[in-house]
C-alpha positions, 0 to 999 in steps of 0.5 A: 374116479376122475371129473372127466367120467363123472362128466361123461356119466351126468352127459349121457344121463341127463341126453336121455333124460330129454329125449325120453321127455321129447319124444312122445309115448309109444304107439300102444293104440288099438284100431277100430277095426279089430274094436269093431271085430270084437264087439261084433264077437261078442255080441254077435248078431243080434239087435236088443244092445246099443251098438253105438253106447256099446261101442263108446263105453269098448273105446273109452274103455280100449283108451284108458287101457292104452293110458297105463300100458304106456305108463309101463313102457316107460318106466320099463325103458327107465329102468332098463335105464338105471340097470346100464347107469348101474352097469356103467358107474360098476365098469368104470369104479372096477377100472379104477381099481385095476389102475391103482393095483396095478401102479401098486403092483408096479412099484413093489416089483421096482421096490423088489428089484432095488432090494434084492443084490445084483 
């Protein structure tokens, strides 16, 4: 594979990693209104629970779940990039083989033209 192809692949890979590291995690936070509504739906109008304490617990749980979701999204994006990288490398390899076979066919045609009597 020519050096230019390797340089292009390396530059694309380095650019992707730089962009990936510099961009913030996708925002997957649940709005506070939805949390309040969910708590009200679960608890109903019963007053025997301390709503502030329950709200604090739910907010902490949601933050933990959001953190895990952001990590999973990063893994998904990374896997997606590597699949495309492998596909690009495979296409470069096919191009190289095609070029080599095309040259070999031309060489065989040239040699067969020289061998055949005119």
